[in-house]
C-alpha positions, 0 to 999 in steps of 0.5 A: 499499500502506498504511503501518504507523506506530508511535507511542511516548512513550519516555524518553532511555534507551529505555524505552517503558513509560509511567510517568505520573510522567515522561510527563505533566509534559512533555505540552504543546500541541506533543505534543498536536499531534504525537499528532493528526498521527499519528492523522490518518495512519490509519483502522486501529489495531493494538494489543496486549491491554494497550493495548486494555484501557487505552484501553477502560477510559478513553476511552469514559467520557471520550467520555460525559463530554463534557469537553475530551478528548471529541473525541479520545475519539470519534475513538478510539471510531469508528476500527477497532481490530484487537486482538492477543491470544492469548485470546478477547476480549469487546469492550465498545468499538465498532469493535473486532475480534480479529486474524484468525490470526498477527500478522505475516500479518494485519499484511501483509494490512492493509497490502495492503488497498486500502481502508485508508488507514494503520495506526497502532500506539500503544504496544503494544511487543511488537506493534512488536517483532514487526513490526520484526523482520518488516520491516513497520514503515514509520515509528517516530514517537518522542516522546523525553522528556528523562529517563532512566526507568531501569526499564520495558520498552524499545523495542529488544529484544536481538537479533543484527541491528541495525536501521538507521534513517533520520531522516525529520523532527525537531522540538524542543519547548520542554519538551525533548521531541524528536520524531523520525520514523525510517524503515527504512534499508539496512545501510551498508557496512562501515567500518574505523577506517583508513578514517575516521582522517583525520576525527579531531580535528586532521586538518583 
């Protein structure tokens, strides 16, 4: 079964809505490599309408311009892009299609498709939130910037049930960015203070 992987640039206080002012100063060759590794996991992009509009408004022109980023622009153009939108879309970017029906059902169908290697969700916060709630995200790949953005949409919305996560990998970059890959984890057993008080400082 294909994995659904979310990849996000995120601030130390959990803001995943990118502001170029706090994002680009930390973009270096290490982050570029990490982004490339994320895209190599997938042959399908699952993206929201805003992310699609942003990508489609920039990357086709960069591919045509033939600059240093043209290779990545071509990769984005060639990959299958499944777009989540409540409104009909007239696609101007190749290999793009509108999601068929309900997001959760469509994402589950993509995971189960034996012809698909992997599904990547770049950005698209609302899509990630819905699929986290449905238990369909296999990995959260976060590039945590050493800045408190203090405004903007956060990855984790309010809810009654915590998301427990397991750290699959970490990497610290010279810029201070920390790459963290999380996978879903089982809810740990309940523990009360009396069960851990012997672990407090001074009780060696």
